[in-house]
CHARMM internal coordinates of N, CA and C (Angstrom, degrees):
IC EDIT
DIST 1 N 1 CA 1.4534
DIST 1 CA 1 C 1.5247
ANGL 1 N 1 CA 1 C 108.60
DIST 1 C 2 N 1.3020
ANGL 1 CA 1 C 2 N 116.57
DIHE 1 N 1 CA 1 C 2 N 130.37
DIST 2 N 2 CA 1.4598
ANGL 1 C 2 N 2 CA 121.41
DIHE 1 CA 1 C 2 N 2 CA -178.86
DIST 2 CA 2 C 1.5287
ANGL 2 N 2 CA 2 C 110.39
DIHE 1 C 2 N 2 CA 2 C -76.06
DIST 2 C 3 N 1.3291
ANGL 2 CA 2 C 3 N 114.88
DIHE 2 N 2 CA 2 C 3 N 143.94
DIST 3 N 3 CA 1.4606
ANGL 2 C 3 N 3 CA 120.74
DIHE 2 CA 2 C 3 N 3 CA 174.76
DIST 3 CA 3 C 1.5229
ANGL 3 N 3 CA 3 C 108.12
DIHE 2 C 3 N 3 CA 3 C -116.16
DIST 3 C 4 N 1.3098
ANGL 3 CA 3 C 4 N 116.08
DIHE 3 N 3 CA 3 C 4 N 148.33
DIST 4 N 4 CA 1.4543
ANGL 3 C 4 N 4 CA 120.48
DIHE 3 CA 3 C 4 N 4 CA 177.17
DIST 4 CA 4 C 1.5202
ANGL 4 N 4 CA 4 C 109.06
DIHE 3 C 4 N 4 CA 4 C -96.75
DIST 4 C 5 N 1.3239
ANGL 4 CA 4 C 5 N 114.69
DIHE 4 N 4 CA 4 C 5 N 140.70
DIST 5 N 5 CA 1.4537
ANGL 4 C 5 N 5 CA 120.60
DIHE 4 CA 4 C 5 N 5 CA 177.42
DIST 5 CA 5 C 1.5195
ANGL 5 N 5 CA 5 C 108.20
DIHE 4 C 5 N 5 CA 5 C -143.68
DIST 5 C 6 N 1.3101
ANGL 5 CA 5 C 6 N 116.02
DIHE 5 N 5 CA 5 C 6 N 152.77
DIST 6 N 6 CA 1.4580
ANGL 5 C 6 N 6 CA 121.86
DIHE 5 CA 5 C 6 N 6 CA -177.84
DIST 6 CA 6 C 1.5199
ANGL 6 N 6 CA 6 C 110.65
DIHE 5 C 6 N 6 CA 6 C -111.88
DIST 6 C 7 N 1.3291
ANGL 6 CA 6 C 7 N 114.02
DIHE 6 N 6 CA 6 C 7 N 146.37
DIST 7 N 7 CA 1.4508
ANGL 6 C 7 N 7 CA 121.87
DIHE 6 CA 6 C 7 N 7 CA 172.56
DIST 7 CA 7 C 1.5248
ANGL 7 N 7 CA 7 C 106.91
DIHE 6 C 7 N 7 CA 7 C -79.39
DIST 7 C 8 N 1.3217
ANGL 7 CA 7 C 8 N 117.98
DIHE 7 N 7 CA 7 C 8 N 133.59
DIST 8 N 8 CA 1.4550
ANGL 7 C 8 N 8 CA 122.15
DIHE 7 CA 7 C 8 N 8 CA -173.16
DIST 8 CA 8 C 1.5305
ANGL 8 N 8 CA 8 C 113.94
DIHE 7 C 8 N 8 CA 8 C -102.94
DIST 8 C 9 N 1.3278
ANGL 8 CA 8 C 9 N 117.70
DIHE 8 N 8 CA 8 C 9 N 21.68
DIST 9 N 9 CA 1.4678
ANGL 8 C 9 N 9 CA 122.29
DIHE 8 CA 8 C 9 N 9 CA 179.79
DIST 9 CA 9 C 1.5277
ANGL 9 N 9 CA 9 C 112.73
DIHE 8 C 9 N 9 CA 9 C 63.13
DIST 9 C 10 N 1.3009
ANGL 9 CA 9 C 10 N 117.19
DIHE 9 N 9 CA 9 C 10 N 26.29
DIST 10 N 10 CA 1.4569
ANGL 9 C 10 N 10 CA 121.15
DIHE 9 CA 9 C 10 N 10 CA 177.71
DIST 10 CA 10 C 1.5206
ANGL 10 N 10 CA 10 C 109.90
DIHE 9 C 10 N 10 CA 10 C -89.67
DIST 10 C 11 N 1.3150
ANGL 10 CA 10 C 11 N 115.59
DIHE 10 N 10 CA 10 C 11 N 157.40
DIST 11 N 11 CA 1.4548
ANGL 10 C 11 N 11 CA 120.87
DIHE 10 CA 10 C 11 N 11 CA 173.68
DIST 11 CA 11 C 1.5176
ANGL 11 N 11 CA 11 C 109.86
DIHE 10 C 11 N 11 CA 11 C -74.62
DIST 11 C 12 N 1.3099
ANGL 11 CA 11 C 12 N 115.53
DIHE 11 N 11 CA 11 C 12 N 161.26
DIST 12 N 12 CA 1.4607
ANGL 11 C 12 N 12 CA 120.27
DIHE 11 CA 11 C 12 N 12 CA 173.05
DIST 12 CA 12 C 1.5243
ANGL 12 N 12 CA 12 C 107.30
DIHE 11 C 12 N 12 CA 12 C -80.71
DIST 12 C 13 N 1.3112
ANGL 12 CA 12 C 13 N 116.18
DIHE 12 N 12 CA 12 C 13 N 127.53
DIST 13 N 13 CA 1.4528
ANGL 12 C 13 N 13 CA 121.69
DIHE 12 CA 12 C 13 N 13 CA 178.37
DIST 13 CA 13 C 1.5245
ANGL 13 N 13 CA 13 C 108.27
DIHE 12 C 13 N 13 CA 13 C -78.05
DIST 13 C 14 N 1.3194
ANGL 13 CA 13 C 14 N 116.57
DIHE 13 N 13 CA 13 C 14 N 119.24
DIST 14 N 14 CA 1.4629
ANGL 13 C 14 N 14 CA 120.98
DIHE 13 CA 13 C 14 N 14 CA 178.61
DIST 14 CA 14 C 1.5294
ANGL 14 N 14 CA 14 C 108.01
DIHE 13 C 14 N 14 CA 14 C -81.54
DIST 14 C 15 N 1.3306
ANGL 14 CA 14 C 15 N 115.31
DIHE 14 N 14 CA 14 C 15 N 120.33
DIST 15 N 15 CA 1.4591
ANGL 14 C 15 N 15 CA 121.71
DIHE 14 CA 14 C 15 N 15 CA 179.85
DIST 15 CA 15 C 1.5233
ANGL 15 N 15 CA 15 C 110.02
DIHE 14 C 15 N 15 CA 15 C -91.97
DIST 15 C 16 N 1.3255
ANGL 15 CA 15 C 16 N 115.79
DIHE 15 N 15 CA 15 C 16 N -37.05
DIST 16 N 16 CA 1.4671
ANGL 15 C 16 N 16 CA 121.72
DIHE 15 CA 15 C 16 N 16 CA -178.18
DIST 16 CA 16 C 1.5193
ANGL 16 N 16 CA 16 C 108.26
DIHE 15 C 16 N 16 CA 16 C -147.90
DIST 16 C 17 N 1.3232
ANGL 16 CA 16 C 17 N 116.20
DIHE 16 N 16 CA 16 C 17 N 142.29
DIST 17 N 17 CA 1.4641
ANGL 16 C 17 N 17 CA 120.21
DIHE 16 CA 16 C 17 N 17 CA 177.14
DIST 17 CA 17 C 1.5260
ANGL 17 N 17 CA 17 C 111.95
DIHE 16 C 17 N 17 CA 17 C -96.90
DIST 17 C 18 N 1.3104
ANGL 17 CA 17 C 18 N 117.72
DIHE 17 N 17 CA 17 C 18 N -25.67
DIST 18 N 18 CA 1.4636
ANGL 17 C 18 N 18 CA 120.65
DIHE 17 CA 17 C 18 N 18 CA -179.84
DIST 18 CA 18 C 1.5241
ANGL 18 N 18 CA 18 C 109.09
DIHE 17 C 18 N 18 CA 18 C -144.34
DIST 18 C 19 N 1.3104
ANGL 18 CA 18 C 19 N 119.18
DIHE 18 N 18 CA 18 C 19 N 96.39
DIST 19 N 19 CA 1.4691
ANGL 18 C 19 N 19 CA 127.69
DIHE 18 CA 18 C 19 N 19 CA 3.93
DIST 19 CA 19 C 1.5308
ANGL 19 N 19 CA 19 C 109.99
DIHE 18 C 19 N 19 CA 19 C -77.29
DIST 19 C 20 N 1.3360
ANGL 19 CA 19 C 20 N 115.50
DIHE 19 N 19 CA 19 C 20 N 154.32
DIST 20 N 20 CA 1.4533
ANGL 19 C 20 N 20 CA 121.55
DIHE 19 CA 19 C 20 N 20 CA -178.98
DIST 20 CA 20 C 1.5274
ANGL 20 N 20 CA 20 C 110.21
DIHE 19 C 20 N 20 CA 20 C -69.08
DIST 20 C 21 N 1.3360
ANGL 20 CA 20 C 21 N 115.00
DIHE 20 N 20 CA 20 C 21 N 120.99
DIST 21 N 21 CA 1.4681
ANGL 20 C 21 N 21 CA 122.15
DIHE 20 CA 20 C 21 N 21 CA 176.91
DIST 21 CA 21 C 1.5115
ANGL 21 N 21 CA 21 C 107.77
DIHE 20 C 21 N 21 CA 21 C -141.52
DIST 21 C 22 N 1.3354
ANGL 21 CA 21 C 22 N 116.01
DIHE 21 N 21 CA 21 C 22 N 144.45
DIST 22 N 22 CA 1.4557
ANGL 21 C 22 N 22 CA 119.91
DIHE 21 CA 21 C 22 N 22 CA -179.85
DIST 22 CA 22 C 1.5094
ANGL 22 N 22 CA 22 C 111.90
DIHE 21 C 22 N 22 CA 22 C -151.61
DIST 22 C 23 N 1.3309
ANGL 22 CA 22 C 23 N 113.87
DIHE 22 N 22 CA 22 C 23 N 178.92
DIST 23 N 23 CA 1.4587
ANGL 22 C 23 N 23 CA 120.78
DIHE 22 CA 22 C 23 N 23 CA -176.77
DIST 23 CA 23 C 1.5242
ANGL 23 N 23 CA 23 C 108.42
DIHE 22 C 23 N 23 CA 23 C -139.93
DIST 23 C 24 N 1.3341
ANGL 23 CA 23 C 24 N 116.03
DIHE 23 N 23 CA 23 C 24 N 131.07
DIST 24 N 24 CA 1.4550
ANGL 23 C 24 N 24 CA 124.39
DIHE 23 CA 23 C 24 N 24 CA 178.16
DIST 24 CA 24 C 1.5213
ANGL 24 N 24 CA 24 C 107.41
DIHE 23 C 24 N 24 CA 24 C -113.92
DIST 24 C 25 N 1.3240
ANGL 24 CA 24 C 25 N 116.90
DIHE 24 N 24 CA 24 C 25 N 135.02
DIST 25 N 25 CA 1.4538
ANGL 24 C 25 N 25 CA 121.17
DIHE 24 CA 24 C 25 N 25 CA -176.52
DIST 25 CA 25 C 1.5252
ANGL 25 N 25 CA 25 C 110.64
DIHE 24 C 25 N 25 CA 25 C -103.01
DIST 25 C 26 N 1.3420
ANGL 25 CA 25 C 26 N 115.64
DIHE 25 N 25 CA 25 C 26 N 130.92
DIST 26 N 26 CA 1.4685
ANGL 25 C 26 N 26 CA 123.19
DIHE 25 CA 25 C 26 N 26 CA 172.59
DIST 26 CA 26 C 1.5163
ANGL 26 N 26 CA 26 C 107.47
DIHE 25 C 26 N 26 CA 26 C -118.51
DIST 26 C 27 N 1.3460
ANGL 26 CA 26 C 27 N 117.53
DIHE 26 N 26 CA 26 C 27 N 152.96
DIST 27 N 27 CA 1.4585
ANGL 26 C 27 N 27 CA 121.01
DIHE 26 CA 26 C 27 N 27 CA -178.46
DIST 27 CA 27 C 1.5289
ANGL 27 N 27 CA 27 C 108.99
DIHE 26 C 27 N 27 CA 27 C -129.45
DIST 27 C 28 N 1.3405
ANGL 27 CA 27 C 28 N 115.98
DIHE 27 N 27 CA 27 C 28 N 132.69
DIST 28 N 28 CA 1.4618
ANGL 27 C 28 N 28 CA 121.78
DIHE 27 CA 27 C 28 N 28 CA 178.83
DIST 28 CA 28 C 1.5272
ANGL 28 N 28 CA 28 C 110.42
DIHE 27 C 28 N 28 CA 28 C -83.60
DIST 28 C 29 N 1.3332
ANGL 28 CA 28 C 29 N 116.08
DIHE 28 N 28 CA 28 C 29 N 172.41
DIST 29 N 29 CA 1.4752
ANGL 28 C 29 N 29 CA 120.77
DIHE 28 CA 28 C 29 N 29 CA 176.58
DIST 29 CA 29 C 1.5192
ANGL 29 N 29 CA 29 C 112.11
DIHE 28 C 29 N 29 CA 29 C -59.85
DIST 29 C 30 N 1.3390
ANGL 29 CA 29 C 30 N 116.56
DIHE 29 N 29 CA 29 C 30 N -27.45
DIST 30 N 30 CA 1.4645
ANGL 29 C 30 N 30 CA 121.68
DIHE 29 CA 29 C 30 N 30 CA 179.76
DIST 30 CA 30 C 1.5220
ANGL 30 N 30 CA 30 C 111.96
DIHE 29 C 30 N 30 CA 30 C -88.29
DIST 30 C 31 N 1.3325
ANGL 30 CA 30 C 31 N 116.87
DIHE 30 N 30 CA 30 C 31 N 13.35
DIST 31 N 31 CA 1.4679
ANGL 30 C 31 N 31 CA 123.65
DIHE 30 CA 30 C 31 N 31 CA -178.26
DIST 31 CA 31 C 1.5200
ANGL 31 N 31 CA 31 C 113.24
DIHE 30 C 31 N 31 CA 31 C 63.14
DIST 31 C 32 N 1.3361
ANGL 31 CA 31 C 32 N 115.75
DIHE 31 N 31 CA 31 C 32 N 22.73
DIST 32 N 32 CA 1.4615
ANGL 31 C 32 N 32 CA 119.44
DIHE 31 CA 31 C 32 N 32 CA 173.85
DIST 32 CA 32 C 1.5248
ANGL 32 N 32 CA 32 C 107.82
DIHE 31 C 32 N 32 CA 32 C -82.00
DIST 32 C 33 N 1.3230
ANGL 32 CA 32 C 33 N 116.03
DIHE 32 N 32 CA 32 C 33 N 134.68
DIST 33 N 33 CA 1.4537
ANGL 32 C 33 N 33 CA 120.65
DIHE 32 CA 32 C 33 N 33 CA -179.52
DIST 33 CA 33 C 1.5218
ANGL 33 N 33 CA 33 C 110.93
DIHE 32 C 33 N 33 CA 33 C -91.24
DIST 33 C 34 N 1.3152
ANGL 33 CA 33 C 34 N 115.79
DIHE 33 N 33 CA 33 C 34 N 136.26
DIST 34 N 34 CA 1.4575
ANGL 33 C 34 N 34 CA 122.51
DIHE 33 CA 33 C 34 N 34 CA 176.14
DIST 34 CA 34 C 1.5145
ANGL 34 N 34 CA 34 C 107.23
DIHE 33 C 34 N 34 CA 34 C -119.58
DIST 34 C 35 N 1.3231
ANGL 34 CA 34 C 35 N 116.65
DIHE 34 N 34 CA 34 C 35 N 123.45
DIST 35 N 35 CA 1.4546
ANGL 34 C 35 N 35 CA 121.51
DIHE 34 CA 34 C 35 N 35 CA 178.26
DIST 35 CA 35 C 1.5231
ANGL 35 N 35 CA 35 C 109.61
DIHE 34 C 35 N 35 CA 35 C -94.93
DIST 35 C 36 N 1.3292
ANGL 35 CA 35 C 36 N 116.21
DIHE 35 N 35 CA 35 C 36 N 127.53
DIST 36 N 36 CA 1.4509
ANGL 35 C 36 N 36 CA 122.07
DIHE 35 CA 35 C 36 N 36 CA 175.46
DIST 36 CA 36 C 1.5247
ANGL 36 N 36 CA 36 C 106.02
DIHE 35 C 36 N 36 CA 36 C -105.11
DIST 36 C 37 N 1.3244
ANGL 36 CA 36 C 37 N 116.31
DIHE 36 N 36 CA 36 C 37 N 114.22
DIST 37 N 37 CA 1.4555
ANGL 36 C 37 N 37 CA 120.95
DIHE 36 CA 36 C 37 N 37 CA -179.54
DIST 37 CA 37 C 1.5257
ANGL 37 N 37 CA 37 C 109.11
DIHE 36 C 37 N 37 CA 37 C -88.18
DIST 37 C 38 N 1.3276
ANGL 37 CA 37 C 38 N 115.10
DIHE 37 N 37 CA 37 C 38 N 133.38
DIST 38 N 38 CA 1.4500
ANGL 37 C 38 N 38 CA 121.39
DIHE 37 CA 37 C 38 N 38 CA -177.44
DIST 38 CA 38 C 1.5155
ANGL 38 N 38 CA 38 C 111.39
DIHE 37 C 38 N 38 CA 38 C -123.83
DIST 38 C 39 N 1.3162
ANGL 38 CA 38 C 39 N 115.42
DIHE 38 N 38 CA 38 C 39 N 148.79
DIST 39 N 39 CA 1.4533
ANGL 38 C 39 N 39 CA 122.10
DIHE 38 CA 38 C 39 N 39 CA 166.53
DIST 39 CA 39 C 1.5206
ANGL 39 N 39 CA 39 C 104.70
DIHE 38 C 39 N 39 CA 39 C -131.41
DIST 39 C 40 N 1.2987
ANGL 39 CA 39 C 40 N 117.65
DIHE 39 N 39 CA 39 C 40 N 174.80
DIST 40 N 40 CA 1.4724
ANGL 39 C 40 N 40 CA 120.65
DIHE 39 CA 39 C 40 N 40 CA -170.56
DIST 40 CA 40 C 1.5320
ANGL 40 N 40 CA 40 C 112.73
DIHE 39 C 40 N 40 CA 40 C -51.64
DIST 40 C 41 N 1.3226
ANGL 40 CA 40 C 41 N 118.87
DIHE 40 N 40 CA 40 C 41 N -49.01
DIST 41 N 41 CA 1.4682
ANGL 40 C 41 N 41 CA 121.06
DIHE 40 CA 40 C 41 N 41 CA -176.65
DIST 41 CA 41 C 1.5256
ANGL 41 N 41 CA 41 C 112.04
DIHE 40 C 41 N 41 CA 41 C -62.41
DIST 41 C 42 N 1.3340
ANGL 41 CA 41 C 42 N 117.21
DIHE 41 N 41 CA 41 C 42 N -43.78
DIST 42 N 42 CA 1.4597
ANGL 41 C 42 N 42 CA 119.05
DIHE 41 CA 41 C 42 N 42 CA -178.99
DIST 42 CA 42 C 1.5296
ANGL 42 N 42 CA 42 C 110.97
DIHE 41 C 42 N 42 CA 42 C -71.05
DIST 42 C 43 N 1.3308
ANGL 42 CA 42 C 43 N 118.17
DIHE 42 N 42 CA 42 C 43 N -32.93
DIST 43 N 43 CA 1.4658
ANGL 42 C 43 N 43 CA 120.97
DIHE 42 CA 42 C 43 N 43 CA 176.93
DIST 43 CA 43 C 1.5265
ANGL 43 N 43 CA 43 C 110.30
DIHE 42 C 43 N 43 CA 43 C -66.11
DIST 43 C 44 N 1.3243
ANGL 43 CA 43 C 44 N 117.11
DIHE 43 N 43 CA 43 C 44 N -42.13
DIST 44 N 44 CA 1.4635
ANGL 43 C 44 N 44 CA 120.41
DIHE 43 CA 43 C 44 N 44 CA 177.59
DIST 44 CA 44 C 1.5247
ANGL 44 N 44 CA 44 C 111.20
DIHE 43 C 44 N 44 CA 44 C -63.94
DIST 44 C 45 N 1.3308
ANGL 44 CA 44 C 45 N 117.62
DIHE 44 N 44 CA 44 C 45 N -39.93
DIST 45 N 45 CA 1.4674
ANGL 44 C 45 N 45 CA 121.32
DIHE 44 CA 44 C 45 N 45 CA 177.53
DIST 45 CA 45 C 1.5258
ANGL 45 N 45 CA 45 C 110.49
DIHE 44 C 45 N 45 CA 45 C -65.25
DIST 45 C 46 N 1.3294
ANGL 45 CA 45 C 46 N 116.80
DIHE 45 N 45 CA 45 C 46 N -38.81
DIST 46 N 46 CA 1.4618
ANGL 45 C 46 N 46 CA 120.87
DIHE 45 CA 45 C 46 N 46 CA 178.55
DIST 46 CA 46 C 1.5258
ANGL 46 N 46 CA 46 C 110.80
DIHE 45 C 46 N 46 CA 46 C -64.92
DIST 46 C 47 N 1.3220
ANGL 46 CA 46 C 47 N 117.52
DIHE 46 N 46 CA 46 C 47 N -41.59
DIST 47 N 47 CA 1.4669
ANGL 46 C 47 N 47 CA 120.78
DIHE 46 CA 46 C 47 N 47 CA 177.17
DIST 47 CA 47 C 1.5305
ANGL 47 N 47 CA 47 C 110.11
DIHE 46 C 47 N 47 CA 47 C -59.13
DIST 47 C 48 N 1.3260
ANGL 47 CA 47 C 48 N 116.84
DIHE 47 N 47 CA 47 C 48 N -44.20
DIST 48 N 48 CA 1.4695
ANGL 47 C 48 N 48 CA 120.61
DIHE 47 CA 47 C 48 N 48 CA 178.41
DIST 48 CA 48 C 1.5180
ANGL 48 N 48 CA 48 C 112.06
DIHE 47 C 48 N 48 CA 48 C -61.97
DIST 48 C 49 N 1.3174
ANGL 48 CA 48 C 49 N 116.94
DIHE 48 N 48 CA 48 C 49 N -43.36
DIST 49 N 49 CA 1.4620
ANGL 48 C 49 N 49 CA 120.84
DIHE 48 CA 48 C 49 N 49 CA 179.78
DIST 49 CA 49 C 1.5309
ANGL 49 N 49 CA 49 C 110.86
DIHE 48 C 49 N 49 CA 49 C -65.77
DIST 49 C 50 N 1.3297
ANGL 49 CA 49 C 50 N 117.44
DIHE 49 N 49 CA 49 C 50 N -39.49
DIST 50 N 50 CA 1.4647
ANGL 49 C 50 N 50 CA 120.80
DIHE 49 CA 49 C 50 N 50 CA 178.64
DIST 50 CA 50 C 1.5272
ANGL 50 N 50 CA 50 C 111.20
DIHE 49 C 50 N 50 CA 50 C -67.51
DIST 50 C 51 N 1.3329
ANGL 50 CA 50 C 51 N 116.90
DIHE 50 N 50 CA 50 C 51 N -39.10
DIST 51 N 51 CA 1.4646
ANGL 50 C 51 N 51 CA 120.36
DIHE 50 CA 50 C 51 N 51 CA 177.98
DIST 51 CA 51 C 1.5373
ANGL 51 N 51 CA 51 C 110.48
DIHE 50 C 51 N 51 CA 51 C -63.89
DIST 51 C 52 N 1.3180
ANGL 51 CA 51 C 52 N 116.84
DIHE 51 N 51 CA 51 C 52 N -41.61
DIST 52 N 52 CA 1.4695
ANGL 51 C 52 N 52 CA 120.64
DIHE 51 CA 51 C 52 N 52 CA 177.92
DIST 52 CA 52 C 1.5270
ANGL 52 N 52 CA 52 C 110.63
DIHE 51 C 52 N 52 CA 52 C -64.58
DIST 52 C 53 N 1.3182
ANGL 52 CA 52 C 53 N 116.85
DIHE 52 N 52 CA 52 C 53 N -39.54
DIST 53 N 53 CA 1.4611
ANGL 52 C 53 N 53 CA 121.73
DIHE 52 CA 52 C 53 N 53 CA 177.75
DIST 53 CA 53 C 1.5284
ANGL 53 N 53 CA 53 C 110.22
DIHE 52 C 53 N 53 CA 53 C -62.15
DIST 53 C 54 N 1.3275
ANGL 53 CA 53 C 54 N 117.19
DIHE 53 N 53 CA 53 C 54 N -47.92
DIST 54 N 54 CA 1.4597
ANGL 53 C 54 N 54 CA 121.26
DIHE 53 CA 53 C 54 N 54 CA -179.32
DIST 54 CA 54 C 1.5236
ANGL 54 N 54 CA 54 C 111.56
DIHE 53 C 54 N 54 CA 54 C -64.57
DIST 54 C 55 N 1.3159
ANGL 54 CA 54 C 55 N 117.22
DIHE 54 N 54 CA 54 C 55 N -34.00
DIST 55 N 55 CA 1.4662
ANGL 54 C 55 N 55 CA 121.03
DIHE 54 CA 54 C 55 N 55 CA 178.99
DIST 55 CA 55 C 1.5212
ANGL 55 N 55 CA 55 C 111.52
DIHE 54 C 55 N 55 CA 55 C -65.87
DIST 55 C 56 N 1.3136
ANGL 55 CA 55 C 56 N 117.75
DIHE 55 N 55 CA 55 C 56 N -26.08
DIST 56 N 56 CA 1.4755
ANGL 55 C 56 N 56 CA 121.25
DIHE 55 CA 55 C 56 N 56 CA 177.79
DIST 56 CA 56 C 1.5220
ANGL 56 N 56 CA 56 C 111.23
DIHE 55 C 56 N 56 CA 56 C -62.09
DIST 56 C 57 N 1.3167
ANGL 56 CA 56 C 57 N 117.39
DIHE 56 N 56 CA 56 C 57 N -27.04
DIST 57 N 57 CA 1.4650
ANGL 56 C 57 N 57 CA 120.63
DIHE 56 CA 56 C 57 N 57 CA -178.81
DIST 57 CA 57 C 1.5087
ANGL 57 N 57 CA 57 C 114.12
DIHE 56 C 57 N 57 CA 57 C -94.10
DIST 57 C 58 N 1.3104
ANGL 57 CA 57 C 58 N 117.63
DIHE 57 N 57 CA 57 C 58 N -4.54
DIST 58 N 58 CA 1.4670
ANGL 57 C 58 N 58 CA 121.54
DIHE 57 CA 57 C 58 N 58 CA -177.94
DIST 58 CA 58 C 1.5245
ANGL 58 N 58 CA 58 C 110.93
DIHE 57 C 58 N 58 CA 58 C -78.97
DIST 58 C 59 N 1.3170
ANGL 58 CA 58 C 59 N 116.58
DIHE 58 N 58 CA 58 C 59 N 120.23
DIST 59 N 59 CA 1.4567
ANGL 58 C 59 N 59 CA 121.61
DIHE 58 CA 58 C 59 N 59 CA 172.88
DIST 59 CA 59 C 1.5057
ANGL 59 N 59 CA 59 C 115.84
DIHE 58 C 59 N 59 CA 59 C 62.48
DIST 59 C 60 N 1.3098
ANGL 59 CA 59 C 60 N 118.42
DIHE 59 N 59 CA 59 C 60 N 24.90
DIST 60 N 60 CA 1.4713
ANGL 59 C 60 N 60 CA 119.98
DIHE 59 CA 59 C 60 N 60 CA -179.57
DIST 60 CA 60 C 1.4877
ANGL 60 N 60 CA 60 C 110.22
DIHE 59 C 60 N 60 CA 60 C -114.60
END
COOR INIT
IC SEED 1 N 1 CA 1 C
IC BUILD
């Protein structure tokens, strides 16, 4: 079952610089924290997905 969580405008916590790894925090309606772990490839894929999402709202 899918749960909804919101991005809280926090920075990504850098865990390691070489190799690049980080953690993004999301919070559910019940104030449960969900950690999204990122590495370079997944961060780049996320940027692409976010850019495509934002483009959906451009000029429509």
